[in-house]
mmCIF file of the N, C-alpha and C atoms, coordinates in Angstrom:
data_MODEL
# 
_entry.id   MODEL 
# 
loop_
_atom_site.group_PDB 
_atom_site.id 
_atom_site.type_symbol 
_atom_site.label_atom_id 
_atom_site.label_alt_id 
_atom_site.label_comp_id 
_atom_site.label_asym_id 
_atom_site.label_entity_id 
_atom_site.label_seq_id 
_atom_site.pdbx_PDB_ins_code 
_atom_site.Cartn_x 
_atom_site.Cartn_y 
_atom_site.Cartn_z 
_atom_site.occupancy 
_atom_site.B_iso_or_equiv 
_atom_site.pdbx_formal_charge 
_atom_site.auth_seq_id 
_atom_site.auth_comp_id 
_atom_site.auth_asym_id 
_atom_site.auth_atom_id 
_atom_site.pdbx_PDB_model_num 
ATOM 1   N N  . UNK A 1 1  ? 59.673 -80.375 -71.807 1.00 0.00 ? 1  UNK A N  1 
ATOM 2   C CA . UNK A 1 1  ? 58.508 -79.668 -71.273 1.00 0.00 ? 1  UNK A CA 1 
ATOM 3   C C  . UNK A 1 1  ? 58.393 -79.565 -69.785 1.00 0.00 ? 1  UNK A C  1 
ATOM 4   N N  . UNK A 1 2  ? 58.536 -80.706 -69.165 1.00 0.00 ? 2  UNK A N  1 
ATOM 5   C CA . UNK A 1 2  ? 58.334 -80.718 -67.698 1.00 0.00 ? 2  UNK A CA 1 
ATOM 6   C C  . UNK A 1 2  ? 59.702 -80.750 -66.953 1.00 0.00 ? 2  UNK A C  1 
ATOM 7   N N  . UNK A 1 3  ? 60.746 -80.527 -67.763 1.00 0.00 ? 3  UNK A N  1 
ATOM 8   C CA . UNK A 1 3  ? 62.218 -80.518 -67.168 1.00 0.00 ? 3  UNK A CA 1 
ATOM 9   C C  . UNK A 1 3  ? 62.307 -79.587 -66.032 1.00 0.00 ? 3  UNK A C  1 
ATOM 10  N N  . UNK A 1 4  ? 62.830 -79.961 -64.833 1.00 0.00 ? 4  UNK A N  1 
ATOM 11  C CA . UNK A 1 4  ? 63.167 -78.934 -63.738 1.00 0.00 ? 4  UNK A CA 1 
ATOM 12  C C  . UNK A 1 4  ? 64.630 -79.386 -63.419 1.00 0.00 ? 4  UNK A C  1 
ATOM 13  N N  . UNK A 1 5  ? 65.257 -78.284 -62.934 1.00 0.00 ? 5  UNK A N  1 
ATOM 14  C CA . UNK A 1 5  ? 66.817 -78.439 -62.509 1.00 0.00 ? 5  UNK A CA 1 
ATOM 15  C C  . UNK A 1 5  ? 66.617 -79.375 -61.296 1.00 0.00 ? 5  UNK A C  1 
ATOM 16  N N  . UNK A 1 6  ? 67.801 -80.064 -61.040 1.00 0.00 ? 6  UNK A N  1 
ATOM 17  C CA . UNK A 1 6  ? 67.745 -80.739 -59.733 1.00 0.00 ? 6  UNK A CA 1 
ATOM 18  C C  . UNK A 1 6  ? 67.685 -79.795 -58.587 1.00 0.00 ? 6  UNK A C  1 
ATOM 19  N N  . UNK A 1 7  ? 67.303 -80.249 -57.406 1.00 0.00 ? 7  UNK A N  1 
ATOM 20  C CA . UNK A 1 7  ? 67.189 -79.465 -56.178 1.00 0.00 ? 7  UNK A CA 1 
ATOM 21  C C  . UNK A 1 7  ? 68.429 -78.618 -55.863 1.00 0.00 ? 7  UNK A C  1 
ATOM 22  N N  . UNK A 1 8  ? 69.557 -79.532 -56.001 1.00 0.00 ? 8  UNK A N  1 
ATOM 23  C CA . UNK A 1 8  ? 70.888 -78.735 -55.564 1.00 0.00 ? 8  UNK A CA 1 
ATOM 24  C C  . UNK A 1 8  ? 71.146 -77.600 -56.474 1.00 0.00 ? 8  UNK A C  1 
ATOM 25  N N  . UNK A 1 9  ? 70.912 -77.735 -57.782 1.00 0.00 ? 9  UNK A N  1 
ATOM 26  C CA . UNK A 1 9  ? 71.119 -76.580 -58.734 1.00 0.00 ? 9  UNK A CA 1 
ATOM 27  C C  . UNK A 1 9  ? 70.152 -75.365 -58.437 1.00 0.00 ? 9  UNK A C  1 
ATOM 28  N N  . UNK A 1 10 ? 68.857 -75.712 -58.062 1.00 0.00 ? 10 UNK A N  1 
ATOM 29  C CA . UNK A 1 10 ? 68.049 -74.637 -57.750 1.00 0.00 ? 10 UNK A CA 1 
ATOM 30  C C  . UNK A 1 10 ? 68.304 -73.836 -56.461 1.00 0.00 ? 10 UNK A C  1 
ATOM 31  N N  . UNK A 1 11 ? 68.869 -74.614 -55.532 1.00 0.00 ? 11 UNK A N  1 
ATOM 32  C CA . UNK A 1 11 ? 69.358 -74.002 -54.307 1.00 0.00 ? 11 UNK A CA 1 
ATOM 33  C C  . UNK A 1 11 ? 70.585 -73.236 -54.533 1.00 0.00 ? 11 UNK A C  1 
ATOM 34  N N  . UNK A 1 12 ? 71.469 -73.649 -55.346 1.00 0.00 ? 12 UNK A N  1 
ATOM 35  C CA . UNK A 1 12 ? 72.591 -72.893 -55.669 1.00 0.00 ? 12 UNK A CA 1 
ATOM 36  C C  . UNK A 1 12 ? 72.416 -71.696 -56.512 1.00 0.00 ? 12 UNK A C  1 
ATOM 37  N N  . UNK A 1 13 ? 71.354 -71.701 -57.412 1.00 0.00 ? 13 UNK A N  1 
ATOM 38  C CA . UNK A 1 13 ? 70.912 -70.443 -57.961 1.00 0.00 ? 13 UNK A CA 1 
ATOM 39  C C  . UNK A 1 13 ? 70.350 -69.452 -57.179 1.00 0.00 ? 13 UNK A C  1 
ATOM 40  N N  . UNK A 1 14 ? 69.500 -70.008 -56.206 1.00 0.00 ? 14 UNK A N  1 
ATOM 41  C CA . UNK A 1 14 ? 68.938 -69.013 -55.209 1.00 0.00 ? 14 UNK A CA 1 
ATOM 42  C C  . UNK A 1 14 ? 69.947 -68.425 -54.301 1.00 0.00 ? 14 UNK A C  1 
ATOM 43  N N  . UNK A 1 15 ? 70.978 -69.112 -53.878 1.00 0.00 ? 15 UNK A N  1 
ATOM 44  C CA . UNK A 1 15 ? 72.046 -68.639 -53.059 1.00 0.00 ? 15 UNK A CA 1 
ATOM 45  C C  . UNK A 1 15 ? 72.831 -67.543 -53.775 1.00 0.00 ? 15 UNK A C  1 
ATOM 46  N N  . UNK A 1 16 ? 73.000 -67.984 -55.057 1.00 0.00 ? 16 UNK A N  1 
ATOM 47  C CA . UNK A 1 16 ? 73.959 -66.995 -55.854 1.00 0.00 ? 16 UNK A CA 1 
ATOM 48  C C  . UNK A 1 16 ? 73.121 -65.562 -56.040 1.00 0.00 ? 16 UNK A C  1 
ATOM 49  N N  . UNK A 1 17 ? 71.877 -65.659 -56.067 1.00 0.00 ? 17 UNK A N  1 
ATOM 50  C CA . UNK A 1 17 ? 71.134 -64.447 -56.264 1.00 0.00 ? 17 UNK A CA 1 
ATOM 51  C C  . UNK A 1 17 ? 71.104 -63.472 -55.019 1.00 0.00 ? 17 UNK A C  1 
ATOM 52  N N  . UNK A 1 18 ? 71.308 -64.057 -53.889 1.00 0.00 ? 18 UNK A N  1 
ATOM 53  C CA . UNK A 1 18 ? 71.353 -63.348 -52.586 1.00 0.00 ? 18 UNK A CA 1 
ATOM 54  C C  . UNK A 1 18 ? 72.387 -62.216 -52.470 1.00 0.00 ? 18 UNK A C  1 
ATOM 55  N N  . UNK A 1 19 ? 72.157 -61.187 -51.858 1.00 0.00 ? 19 UNK A N  1 
ATOM 56  C CA . UNK A 1 19 ? 73.071 -60.127 -51.512 1.00 0.00 ? 19 UNK A CA 1 
ATOM 57  C C  . UNK A 1 19 ? 74.126 -60.810 -50.504 1.00 0.00 ? 19 UNK A C  1 
ATOM 58  N N  . UNK A 1 20 ? 75.397 -60.313 -50.388 1.00 0.00 ? 20 UNK A N  1 
ATOM 59  C CA . UNK A 1 20 ? 76.326 -60.730 -49.347 1.00 0.00 ? 20 UNK A CA 1 
ATOM 60  C C  . UNK A 1 20 ? 75.856 -60.323 -47.942 1.00 0.00 ? 20 UNK A C  1 
ATOM 61  N N  . UNK A 1 21 ? 76.314 -61.059 -46.945 1.00 0.00 ? 21 UNK A N  1 
ATOM 62  C CA . UNK A 1 21 ? 76.008 -60.844 -45.660 1.00 0.00 ? 21 UNK A CA 1 
ATOM 63  C C  . UNK A 1 21 ? 76.663 -59.623 -45.088 1.00 0.00 ? 21 UNK A C  1 
ATOM 64  N N  . UNK A 1 22 ? 75.915 -58.960 -44.325 1.00 0.00 ? 22 UNK A N  1 
ATOM 65  C CA . UNK A 1 22 ? 76.577 -57.714 -43.700 1.00 0.00 ? 22 UNK A CA 1 
ATOM 66  C C  . UNK A 1 22 ? 77.501 -58.153 -42.589 1.00 0.00 ? 22 UNK A C  1 
ATOM 67  N N  . UNK A 1 23 ? 78.577 -57.263 -42.331 1.00 0.00 ? 23 UNK A N  1 
ATOM 68  C CA . UNK A 1 23 ? 79.496 -57.563 -41.361 1.00 0.00 ? 23 UNK A CA 1 
ATOM 69  C C  . UNK A 1 23 ? 78.809 -57.437 -39.973 1.00 0.00 ? 23 UNK A C  1 
ATOM 70  N N  . UNK A 1 24 ? 79.074 -58.404 -39.092 1.00 0.00 ? 24 UNK A N  1 
ATOM 71  C CA . UNK A 1 24 ? 78.546 -58.349 -37.659 1.00 0.00 ? 24 UNK A CA 1 
ATOM 72  C C  . UNK A 1 24 ? 77.061 -58.679 -37.543 1.00 0.00 ? 24 UNK A C  1 
ATOM 73  N N  . UNK A 1 25 ? 76.503 -59.043 -38.687 1.00 0.00 ? 25 UNK A N  1 
ATOM 74  C CA . UNK A 1 25 ? 75.048 -59.542 -38.589 1.00 0.00 ? 25 UNK A CA 1 
ATOM 75  C C  . UNK A 1 25 ? 75.055 -61.055 -38.315 1.00 0.00 ? 25 UNK A C  1 
ATOM 76  N N  . UNK A 1 26 ? 74.580 -61.296 -37.066 1.00 0.00 ? 26 UNK A N  1 
ATOM 77  C CA . UNK A 1 26 ? 74.600 -62.746 -36.758 1.00 0.00 ? 26 UNK A CA 1 
ATOM 78  C C  . UNK A 1 26 ? 73.480 -63.559 -37.238 1.00 0.00 ? 26 UNK A C  1 
ATOM 79  N N  . UNK A 1 27 ? 72.218 -63.035 -37.038 1.00 0.00 ? 27 UNK A N  1 
ATOM 80  C CA . UNK A 1 27 ? 70.991 -63.734 -37.477 1.00 0.00 ? 27 UNK A CA 1 
ATOM 81  C C  . UNK A 1 27 ? 70.462 -63.115 -38.751 1.00 0.00 ? 27 UNK A C  1 
ATOM 82  N N  . UNK A 1 28 ? 70.329 -63.803 -39.907 1.00 0.00 ? 28 UNK A N  1 
ATOM 83  C CA . UNK A 1 28 ? 69.638 -63.231 -40.979 1.00 0.00 ? 28 UNK A CA 1 
ATOM 84  C C  . UNK A 1 28 ? 68.206 -63.682 -41.022 1.00 0.00 ? 28 UNK A C  1 
ATOM 85  N N  . UNK A 1 29 ? 67.820 -64.439 -40.235 1.00 0.00 ? 29 UNK A N  1 
ATOM 86  C CA . UNK A 1 29 ? 66.385 -64.983 -40.135 1.00 0.00 ? 29 UNK A CA 1 
ATOM 87  C C  . UNK A 1 29 ? 65.750 -64.379 -38.913 1.00 0.00 ? 29 UNK A C  1 
ATOM 88  N N  . UNK A 1 30 ? 64.806 -63.510 -39.059 1.00 0.00 ? 30 UNK A N  1 
ATOM 89  C CA . UNK A 1 30 ? 64.099 -62.701 -37.931 1.00 0.00 ? 30 UNK A CA 1 
ATOM 90  C C  . UNK A 1 30 ? 63.442 -63.691 -36.978 1.00 0.00 ? 30 UNK A C  1 
ATOM 91  N N  . UNK A 1 31 ? 62.642 -64.720 -37.241 1.00 0.00 ? 31 UNK A N  1 
ATOM 92  C CA . UNK A 1 31 ? 62.120 -65.638 -36.356 1.00 0.00 ? 31 UNK A CA 1 
ATOM 93  C C  . UNK A 1 31 ? 63.132 -66.342 -35.567 1.00 0.00 ? 31 UNK A C  1 
ATOM 94  N N  . UNK A 1 32 ? 64.301 -66.716 -36.061 1.00 0.00 ? 32 UNK A N  1 
ATOM 95  C CA . UNK A 1 32 ? 65.244 -67.438 -35.362 1.00 0.00 ? 32 UNK A CA 1 
ATOM 96  C C  . UNK A 1 32 ? 65.825 -66.396 -34.282 1.00 0.00 ? 32 UNK A C  1 
ATOM 97  N N  . UNK A 1 33 ? 66.038 -65.174 -34.523 1.00 0.00 ? 33 UNK A N  1 
ATOM 98  C CA . UNK A 1 33 ? 66.488 -64.244 -33.519 1.00 0.00 ? 33 UNK A CA 1 
ATOM 99  C C  . UNK A 1 33 ? 65.464 -64.179 -32.365 1.00 0.00 ? 33 UNK A C  1 
ATOM 100 N N  . UNK A 1 34 ? 64.248 -63.908 -32.805 1.00 0.00 ? 34 UNK A N  1 
ATOM 101 C CA . UNK A 1 34 ? 63.060 -63.874 -31.915 1.00 0.00 ? 34 UNK A CA 1 
ATOM 102 C C  . UNK A 1 34 ? 63.031 -65.090 -30.866 1.00 0.00 ? 34 UNK A C  1 
ATOM 103 N N  . UNK A 1 35 ? 63.326 -66.291 -31.357 1.00 0.00 ? 35 UNK A N  1 
ATOM 104 C CA . UNK A 1 35 ? 63.276 -67.615 -30.584 1.00 0.00 ? 35 UNK A CA 1 
ATOM 105 C C  . UNK A 1 35 ? 64.476 -67.560 -29.576 1.00 0.00 ? 35 UNK A C  1 
ATOM 106 N N  . UNK A 1 36 ? 65.569 -67.217 -30.214 1.00 0.00 ? 36 UNK A N  1 
ATOM 107 C CA . UNK A 1 36 ? 66.949 -67.104 -29.355 1.00 0.00 ? 36 UNK A CA 1 
ATOM 108 C C  . UNK A 1 36 ? 66.765 -66.091 -28.195 1.00 0.00 ? 36 UNK A C  1 
ATOM 109 N N  . UNK A 1 37 ? 66.281 -64.881 -28.563 1.00 0.00 ? 37 UNK A N  1 
ATOM 110 C CA . UNK A 1 37 ? 66.178 -63.938 -27.448 1.00 0.00 ? 37 UNK A CA 1 
ATOM 111 C C  . UNK A 1 37 ? 65.149 -64.314 -26.469 1.00 0.00 ? 37 UNK A C  1 
ATOM 112 N N  . UNK A 1 38 ? 64.015 -64.935 -26.875 1.00 0.00 ? 38 UNK A N  1 
ATOM 113 C CA . UNK A 1 38 ? 62.992 -65.330 -26.019 1.00 0.00 ? 38 UNK A CA 1 
ATOM 114 C C  . UNK A 1 38 ? 63.531 -66.407 -25.052 1.00 0.00 ? 38 UNK A C  1 
ATOM 115 N N  . UNK A 1 39 ? 64.229 -67.357 -25.544 1.00 0.00 ? 39 UNK A N  1 
ATOM 116 C CA . UNK A 1 39 ? 64.711 -68.478 -24.702 1.00 0.00 ? 39 UNK A CA 1 
ATOM 117 C C  . UNK A 1 39 ? 65.644 -67.834 -23.629 1.00 0.00 ? 39 UNK A C  1 
ATOM 118 N N  . UNK A 1 40 ? 66.609 -66.920 -24.209 1.00 0.00 ? 40 UNK A N  1 
ATOM 119 C CA . UNK A 1 40 ? 67.637 -66.382 -23.255 1.00 0.00 ? 40 UNK A CA 1 
ATOM 120 C C  . UNK A 1 40 ? 66.918 -65.643 -22.165 1.00 0.00 ? 40 UNK A C  1 
ATOM 121 N N  . UNK A 1 41 ? 65.865 -64.807 -22.363 1.00 0.00 ? 41 UNK A N  1 
ATOM 122 C CA . UNK A 1 41 ? 65.163 -64.084 -21.389 1.00 0.00 ? 41 UNK A CA 1 
ATOM 123 C C  . UNK A 1 41 ? 64.455 -65.088 -20.513 1.00 0.00 ? 41 UNK A C  1 
ATOM 124 N N  . UNK A 1 42 ? 63.884 -66.032 -20.899 1.00 0.00 ? 42 UNK A N  1 
ATOM 125 C CA . UNK A 1 42 ? 63.166 -67.059 -20.021 1.00 0.00 ? 42 UNK A CA 1 
ATOM 126 C C  . UNK A 1 42 ? 64.162 -67.713 -19.115 1.00 0.00 ? 42 UNK A C  1 
ATOM 127 N N  . UNK A 1 43 ? 65.242 -68.039 -19.547 1.00 0.00 ? 43 UNK A N  1 
ATOM 128 C CA . UNK A 1 43 ? 66.371 -68.687 -18.762 1.00 0.00 ? 43 UNK A CA 1 
ATOM 129 C C  . UNK A 1 43 ? 66.852 -67.745 -17.599 1.00 0.00 ? 43 UNK A C  1 
ATOM 130 N N  . UNK A 1 44 ? 67.039 -66.482 -18.012 1.00 0.00 ? 44 UNK A N  1 
ATOM 131 C CA . UNK A 1 44 ? 67.417 -65.457 -17.083 1.00 0.00 ? 44 UNK A CA 1 
ATOM 132 C C  . UNK A 1 44 ? 66.346 -65.341 -16.040 1.00 0.00 ? 44 UNK A C  1 
ATOM 133 N N  . UNK A 1 45 ? 65.147 -65.121 -16.459 1.00 0.00 ? 45 UNK A N  1 
ATOM 134 C CA . UNK A 1 45 ? 64.031 -65.041 -15.437 1.00 0.00 ? 45 UNK A CA 1 
ATOM 135 C C  . UNK A 1 45 ? 63.826 -66.078 -14.563 1.00 0.00 ? 45 UNK A C  1 
ATOM 136 N N  . UNK A 1 46 ? 64.079 -67.397 -15.064 1.00 0.00 ? 46 UNK A N  1 
ATOM 137 C CA . UNK A 1 46 ? 63.795 -68.631 -14.273 1.00 0.00 ? 46 UNK A CA 1 
ATOM 138 C C  . UNK A 1 46 ? 64.938 -68.589 -13.153 1.00 0.00 ? 46 UNK A C  1 
ATOM 139 N N  . UNK A 1 47 ? 66.241 -68.228 -13.517 1.00 0.00 ? 47 UNK A N  1 
ATOM 140 C CA . UNK A 1 47 ? 67.366 -68.119 -12.496 1.00 0.00 ? 47 UNK A CA 1 
ATOM 141 C C  . UNK A 1 47 ? 67.142 -67.100 -11.439 1.00 0.00 ? 47 UNK A C  1 
ATOM 142 N N  . UNK A 1 48 ? 66.571 -65.988 -11.836 1.00 0.00 ? 48 UNK A N  1 
ATOM 143 C CA . UNK A 1 48 ? 66.275 -64.841 -10.898 1.00 0.00 ? 48 UNK A CA 1 
ATOM 144 C C  . UNK A 1 48 ? 65.093 -65.247 -10.041 1.00 0.00 ? 48 UNK A C  1 
ATOM 145 N N  . UNK A 1 49 ? 64.140 -65.814 -10.525 1.00 0.00 ? 49 UNK A N  1 
ATOM 146 C CA . UNK A 1 49 ? 63.008 -66.346 -9.676  1.00 0.00 ? 49 UNK A CA 1 
ATOM 147 C C  . UNK A 1 49 ? 63.423 -67.516 -8.712  1.00 0.00 ? 49 UNK A C  1 
ATOM 148 N N  . UNK A 1 50 ? 64.254 -68.408 -9.257  1.00 0.00 ? 50 UNK A N  1 
ATOM 149 C CA . UNK A 1 50 ? 64.757 -69.565 -8.525  1.00 0.00 ? 50 UNK A CA 1 
ATOM 150 C C  . UNK A 1 50 ? 65.584 -68.943 -7.285  1.00 0.00 ? 50 UNK A C  1 
ATOM 151 N N  . UNK A 1 51 ? 66.422 -67.962 -7.563  1.00 0.00 ? 51 UNK A N  1 
ATOM 152 C CA . UNK A 1 51 ? 67.381 -67.506 -6.434  1.00 0.00 ? 51 UNK A CA 1 
ATOM 153 C C  . UNK A 1 51 ? 66.504 -66.719 -5.531  1.00 0.00 ? 51 UNK A C  1 
ATOM 154 N N  . UNK A 1 52 ? 65.536 -65.977 -5.940  1.00 0.00 ? 52 UNK A N  1 
ATOM 155 C CA . UNK A 1 52 ? 64.568 -65.258 -5.059  1.00 0.00 ? 52 UNK A CA 1 
ATOM 156 C C  . UNK A 1 52 ? 63.796 -66.349 -4.053  1.00 0.00 ? 52 UNK A C  1 
ATOM 157 N N  . UNK A 1 53 ? 63.325 -67.343 -4.667  1.00 0.00 ? 53 UNK A N  1 
ATOM 158 C CA . UNK A 1 53 ? 62.652 -68.390 -3.843  1.00 0.00 ? 53 UNK A CA 1 
ATOM 159 C C  . UNK A 1 53 ? 63.631 -68.974 -2.816  1.00 0.00 ? 53 UNK A C  1 
ATOM 160 N N  . UNK A 1 54 ? 64.812 -69.391 -3.218  1.00 0.00 ? 54 UNK A N  1 
ATOM 161 C CA . UNK A 1 54 ? 65.867 -69.952 -2.348  1.00 0.00 ? 54 UNK A CA 1 
ATOM 162 C C  . UNK A 1 54 ? 66.174 -68.961 -1.184  1.00 0.00 ? 54 UNK A C  1 
ATOM 163 N N  . UNK A 1 55 ? 66.340 -67.676 -1.485  1.00 0.00 ? 55 UNK A N  1 
ATOM 164 C CA . UNK A 1 55 ? 66.746 -66.618 -0.512  1.00 0.00 ? 55 UNK A CA 1 
ATOM 165 C C  . UNK A 1 55 ? 65.500 -66.423 0.432   1.00 0.00 ? 55 UNK A C  1 
ATOM 166 N N  . UNK A 1 56 ? 64.272 -66.570 -0.001  1.00 0.00 ? 56 UNK A N  1 
ATOM 167 C CA . UNK A 1 56 ? 63.177 -66.301 0.871   1.00 0.00 ? 56 UNK A CA 1 
ATOM 168 C C  . UNK A 1 56 ? 62.956 -67.475 1.869   1.00 0.00 ? 56 UNK A C  1 
ATOM 169 N N  . UNK A 1 57 ? 63.415 -68.652 1.546   1.00 0.00 ? 57 UNK A N  1 
ATOM 170 C CA . UNK A 1 57 ? 63.237 -69.784 2.520   1.00 0.00 ? 57 UNK A CA 1 
ATOM 171 C C  . UNK A 1 57 ? 64.412 -70.130 3.298   1.00 0.00 ? 57 UNK A C  1 
ATOM 172 N N  . UNK A 1 58 ? 65.463 -69.262 3.264   1.00 0.00 ? 58 UNK A N  1 
ATOM 173 C CA . UNK A 1 58 ? 66.680 -69.447 4.096   1.00 0.00 ? 58 UNK A CA 1 
ATOM 174 C C  . UNK A 1 58 ? 66.877 -68.435 5.187   1.00 0.00 ? 58 UNK A C  1 
# 
């Protein structure tokens, strides 16, 4: 009555139901892509601002 499959089997069943990944698709999780792109943009902006500050004082 209260029997449930083990966690590993439930995960395996869920993965088996998914459609195959598309060729060239790196991120299948939208929020992960958003975080990655945001961090990339932040690092580039920090470098540009840092170079501008250094150039202004030399």
